[in-house]
KOLZAFI-11924 format. One line per field, with one value per residue: residue number from 1; z, y, x of N, C-alpha, C in turn. Coordinates in pm, 1 decimal, always signed. Example, Ala and Ser with C-alpha at 12.3 -4.5 7.8 and 13.67 -1.06 7.14 Angstrom:
KOLZAFI-11924
num	[1;2]
n.zz	[+780.0;+708.0]
n.yy	[-569.0;-225.0]
n.xx	[+1319.0;+1285.0]
ca.zz	[+780.0;+714.0]
ca.yy	[-450.0;-106.0]
ca.xx	[+1230.0;+1367.0]
c.zz	[+780.0;+787.0]
c.yy	[-330.0;+3.0]
c.xx	[+1320.0;+1290.0]
This chain:
KOLZAFI-11924
num	[1;2;3;4;5;6;7;8;9;10;11;12;13;14;15;16;17;18;19;20;21;22;23;24;25;26;27;28;29;30;31;32;33;34;35;36;37;38;39;40;41;42;43;44;45;46;47;48;49;50;51;52;53;54;55;56;57;58;59;60;61;62;63;64;65;66;67;68;69;70;71;72;73;74;75;76]
n.zz	[+1688.5;+1399.0;+1198.8;+962.9;+679.8;+423.8;+153.9;-5.9;-321.0;-323.1;-522.4;-721.1;-609.9;-440.4;-209.4;-134.6;-211.9;-56.6;+207.4;+153.5;+115.7;+395.1;+585.5;+487.6;+562.7;+872.9;+911.0;+845.1;+1031.0;+1269.3;+1593.5;+1553.6;+1428.1;+1482.7;+1403.9;+1100.5;+921.5;+728.9;+496.3;+318.7;-15.0;-351.2;-687.9;-819.2;-654.6;-443.6;-224.8;-30.5;+313.7;+528.6;+844.1;+739.3;+535.2;+143.5;+45.6;-160.1;-469.1;-664.1;-893.7;-963.2;-955.0;-979.7;-887.0;-613.2;-378.4;-253.3;-257.1;-174.9;+109.8;+155.8;+147.0;+319.9;+555.1;+588.4;+708.6;+975.7]
n.yy	[+2673.7;+2498.5;+2446.3;+2232.2;+2191.8;+1938.9;+1912.1;+1732.8;+1602.6;+1331.2;+1186.0;+1178.3;+1015.5;+1061.5;+1067.1;+865.7;+1002.4;+1238.7;+1140.3;+1036.1;+1276.6;+1364.0;+1189.5;+1230.1;+1506.8;+1486.3;+1308.7;+1483.6;+1710.9;+1618.7;+1703.1;+1958.9;+2024.9;+2114.9;+2018.1;+1801.9;+1784.4;+1574.8;+1696.2;+1601.8;+1672.7;+1763.9;+1799.6;+1778.7;+1892.5;+1951.4;+2080.6;+2235.5;+2367.8;+2595.3;+2721.4;+2855.4;+2975.4;+2951.9;+2704.6;+2531.6;+2469.4;+2235.8;+2332.3;+2568.5;+2476.1;+2230.6;+1902.3;+1810.4;+1628.0;+1686.2;+1973.2;+2095.4;+2006.2;+2152.9;+2413.2;+2416.5;+2420.8;+2659.8;+2778.4;+2685.8]
n.xx	[+1718.5;+1621.6;+1345.1;+1238.8;+1027.9;+897.8;+717.4;+525.5;+440.8;+184.6;+9.6;+184.2;+385.9;+590.8;+682.7;+909.0;+1137.3;+1105.9;+1141.1;+1392.8;+1548.6;+1464.0;+1619.7;+1870.7;+1906.3;+1845.6;+2076.9;+2282.3;+2259.7;+2144.0;+2091.0;+2089.5;+1853.2;+1525.9;+1286.1;+1199.5;+985.4;+726.0;+503.3;+225.5;+98.6;-15.4;-69.8;+191.7;+384.0;+672.7;+844.8;+1071.6;+1097.8;+1259.3;+1272.3;+1035.0;+1128.1;+1140.0;+1353.6;+1398.7;+1201.7;+1085.4;+982.9;+1136.1;+1388.0;+1688.6;+1636.3;+1856.5;+1981.5;+2203.4;+2250.7;+2023.2;+2062.1;+2247.9;+2170.9;+1975.8;+2147.6;+2235.6;+2042.3;+2049.3]
ca.zz	[+1624.3;+1273.3;+1179.3;+792.6;+624.2;+307.4;+92.4;-153.9;-408.0;-285.0;-601.9;-792.4;-570.5;-404.4;-69.4;-115.7;-253.1;+49.4;+259.0;+169.5;+185.6;+537.3;+609.4;+432.4;+673.4;+1010.8;+939.7;+832.2;+1100.9;+1370.0;+1695.5;+1582.4;+1359.0;+1605.7;+1323.3;+959.8;+891.0;+601.3;+453.9;+185.0;-127.5;-475.5;-853.7;-851.2;-552.4;-406.2;-179.8;+121.1;+371.6;+667.5;+913.8;+655.0;+391.8;+67.4;+25.9;-260.4;-497.7;-806.3;-1001.3;-989.9;-896.8;-1006.7;-761.1;-607.0;-242.4;-153.6;-287.4;-71.2;+235.8;+194.1;+153.4;+485.8;+636.7;+554.1;+828.0;+1105.4]
ca.yy	[+2556.0;+2527.0;+2370.1;+2195.6;+2123.0;+1887.7;+1915.4;+1638.9;+1523.5;+1207.6;+1104.2;+1154.4;+884.1;+1135.1;+1014.6;+803.1;+1120.1;+1289.9;+1016.4;+1009.0;+1382.2;+1364.3;+1111.5;+1292.6;+1614.4;+1435.5;+1253.3;+1587.3;+1815.1;+1576.6;+1767.0;+2094.4;+2043.9;+2126.4;+1924.6;+1786.3;+1716.7;+1563.5;+1779.3;+1561.4;+1748.2;+1739.5;+1881.4;+1791.3;+1965.0;+1933.4;+2226.9;+2216.2;+2520.7;+2559.4;+2813.0;+2947.1;+3042.8;+2833.8;+2673.5;+2451.4;+2438.9;+2155.8;+2424.0;+2668.6;+2416.0;+2085.8;+1813.2;+1741.2;+1622.9;+1776.5;+2115.8;+2097.9;+1988.2;+2291.0;+2533.4;+2416.0;+2461.5;+2812.3;+2804.2;+2581.2]
ca.xx	[+1689.2;+1572.0;+1227.9;+1222.7;+873.2;+902.6;+588.3;+558.5;+284.6;+140.7;-28.4;+308.5;+479.5;+757.0;+711.6;+1029.5;+1211.7;+1099.5;+1191.9;+1543.9;+1595.0;+1429.5;+1727.8;+2000.5;+1903.2;+1886.5;+2222.0;+2410.4;+2235.5;+2085.6;+2008.7;+2043.0;+1724.1;+1415.4;+1200.0;+1206.1;+832.3;+670.1;+376.7;+148.8;+40.9;-41.8;-28.4;+330.5;+467.4;+794.8;+904.1;+1125.8;+1100.2;+1365.8;+1194.2;+919.8;+1156.7;+1166.7;+1532.7;+1390.0;+1118.7;+1093.9;+900.9;+1220.4;+1524.9;+1651.8;+1642.8;+1955.0;+1993.3;+2338.5;+2203.5;+1907.7;+2101.5;+2347.0;+2070.9;+1901.9;+2243.8;+2228.2;+1966.3;+2093.6]
c.zz	[+1496.6;+1243.4;+1006.4;+770.2;+472.3;+268.2;-22.3;-225.0;-383.7;-398.5;-695.5;-750.9;-513.2;-307.0;-46.7;-131.3;-116.5;+171.2;+300.3;+202.5;+334.5;+598.4;+614.7;+568.8;+798.6;+1027.5;+935.1;+980.5;+1248.9;+1468.4;+1655.4;+1475.6;+1473.9;+1528.8;+1186.4;+917.9;+735.1;+556.8;+313.7;+127.6;-239.6;-590.7;-833.6;-764.9;-494.2;-351.5;-43.3;+154.5;+486.1;+718.3;+836.4;+544.0;+299.2;+29.4;-120.2;-311.6;-660.0;-901.1;-1045.0;-1003.3;-970.4;-899.8;-754.3;-447.1;-172.7;-158.1;-164.2;+75.8;+271.6;+166.2;+279.1;+599.7;+656.4;+660.9;+977.7;+1201.8]
c.yy	[+2548.5;+2415.9;+2349.1;+2154.2;+2090.9;+1849.4;+1842.3;+1606.1;+1381.3;+1130.3;+1089.1;+1049.9;+961.2;+1105.5;+937.7;+918.9;+1225.5;+1258.2;+1040.6;+1148.2;+1409.2;+1317.3;+1185.0;+1437.9;+1570.4;+1386.9;+1359.4;+1684.1;+1775.9;+1674.9;+1915.7;+2160.3;+2040.2;+2000.4;+1905.5;+1709.0;+1719.1;+1600.4;+1696.0;+1692.4;+1686.1;+1806.7;+1889.3;+1860.9;+1894.8;+2064.5;+2204.3;+2367.0;+2492.3;+2729.3;+2925.1;+2976.9;+2922.1;+2808.7;+2594.2;+2410.0;+2348.6;+2240.6;+2510.2;+2595.7;+2284.7;+2016.3;+1762.9;+1744.9;+1700.7;+1918.3;+2144.5;+2105.2;+2103.0;+2364.5;+2523.7;+2439.7;+2592.4;+2871.2;+2758.7;+2678.6]
c.xx	[+1608.4;+1449.6;+1219.8;+1101.3;+959.1;+772.7;+632.7;+432.7;+282.6;+96.2;+101.0;+426.7;+613.5;+755.7;+838.1;+1162.9;+1208.0;+1135.3;+1365.5;+1607.3;+1583.6;+1565.9;+1876.2;+1993.3;+1943.9;+2007.5;+2325.7;+2382.0;+2187.7;+2027.2;+2022.6;+1952.5;+1624.6;+1294.9;+1216.1;+1020.9;+803.5;+551.6;+294.7;+89.7;-8.7;-11.5;+127.0;+434.3;+571.0;+884.4;+980.6;+1151.1;+1194.2;+1296.1;+1105.8;+976.8;+1198.4;+1299.8;+1519.9;+1267.1;+1097.4;+1062.7;+1054.0;+1387.3;+1540.2;+1693.7;+1777.2;+1951.2;+2090.7;+2313.4;+2151.0;+1975.8;+2204.6;+2283.0;+1997.7;+2012.1;+2264.3;+2134.5;+1977.1;+2178.0]
């Protein structure tokens, strides 16, 4: 089972983006995921980890829900 963590910047208003990604992950992988946690952050953070491995960091990658879902899929 895979644990996913989505850390998002609260002051930046990234909650809707984090929720959309959480929903996409749950729709795609459902019961194959142990958890999809939303973690509050600041300083512009938007980072996704699967089992502790960073699969997306907005500092390094362009935001694309489908690409992030695929990246998480490699850990499922």
